[in-house]
N, C-alpha and C positions, 0 to 999 in steps of 0.2 A: 933252200936244198942246195948239195951238192951233183958237181957233172954224174958222177955214177946213180945217183938217187934219179937223176931228171931219164940216164938213159934208161932204167929200171922201170919206172915210172910207164914210158913210153914203148916196154914191152910187154907189157901186163897190159896196157889198154888195144896194145895192138892182137895182142891172145884173148882176150873177151872180146872185140871185135871181130875176131875170125869163129872166136864158138857162135855168138849170136848168125852172122852168116850159114854158118854151118846146117845150125838149126833150121833157117830160113825165116829167120829176123831181120828185119834195117834194124841196123845198128842205131841211126840215129833219131830213128822211132822211138826207141827207151827212153821215157820221163826219165827228164832233168839232164839230158844229153842236148846241147845243143844245134843243130841242124846246120847236115855238112860236115861236124867233131871228126866220123872218123874216115881216117886217112887208111885209103889200099892199102894191104900189106903188101904188095909189089909194085906201089909207088913207095910206099915207105922203107923198104930193102934197096930198091934202087936210090935213092935220099941218103940211105946212111953208110950205103959205099963212096959217097960221092960224084954219080951219075948225073946231076941235077937237070941235067938235058934231056935224056932220057925219061926220067920222073917225071918232068914234064910233058914226055908226048905221051906218055903210057897212061898217067892224068887225062889228058885230052882224049885218048883213047876212050878208057872208061866213062865218062862221063860229059864227053860231047860237046863239051865247053871250049872258046876262044885261047887263044895264046896268053892275054893279057891274064884272064881268069887261072888259068892250070898254075903262071908262074905263081899269081900272087897265091894261091893255095900251096902252094908248093914251098916259097917261102917263109909264109907266115908257117908252117909244120915245123922249117929246118928253127923260125926264132923260137918254137916253144919248147921246142928241145936244144938250144942251139950248138946245133951242129954246121951249119954256116957259117 
């Protein structure tokens, strides 16, 4: 896949996750989804803008996790979409 395809896929997944949240469903509870695979839109937007530190802070706030876990999640997101 080309870089633009990865970006398009990331945007589509984010839109689907937002739709699930809008109707009150947990995106991670959808069959065939891995737990924790959904990145909150706010965190994804910060990563997309290159604000990794703010993304880690926002992830920690939303999920109540430690620095290491939040950093690993943000970096996994970056690797998945080749953003960082």
